[in-house]
Phi, psi and omega in degrees: 000129183276152178272140176276131179238144177274122188282337184274354177255126181291152178287134181239141180293145180297326180299320180295320181290319178296318176296327176294318176302315180296318179296319178296316180298314180291329177293317178297317179298316180295320179294318178295316180295317181291331176286322181294325180268012177059031173285323176225158177270160179298326180298330180285331186241007186297326180291321177294321180292338177267329182280322184300313177295335178287341177283338184299318176299329178292319177295322178295319178298318179292326180292324181282346179284000000 
């Protein structure tokens, strides 16, 4: 059985996607830690904290391609 591939999305190496997952995870950890230690306020990073988890389904889609 052949796999269906989306032709308009370029093929990405799995290593690149895995590194992206790690970068996203560490970015979230760093943002939470800097907010917890009052280095930055939540108002300064709230958009990043909401956008980064929304990127994960896109990364999963690219990983499955």
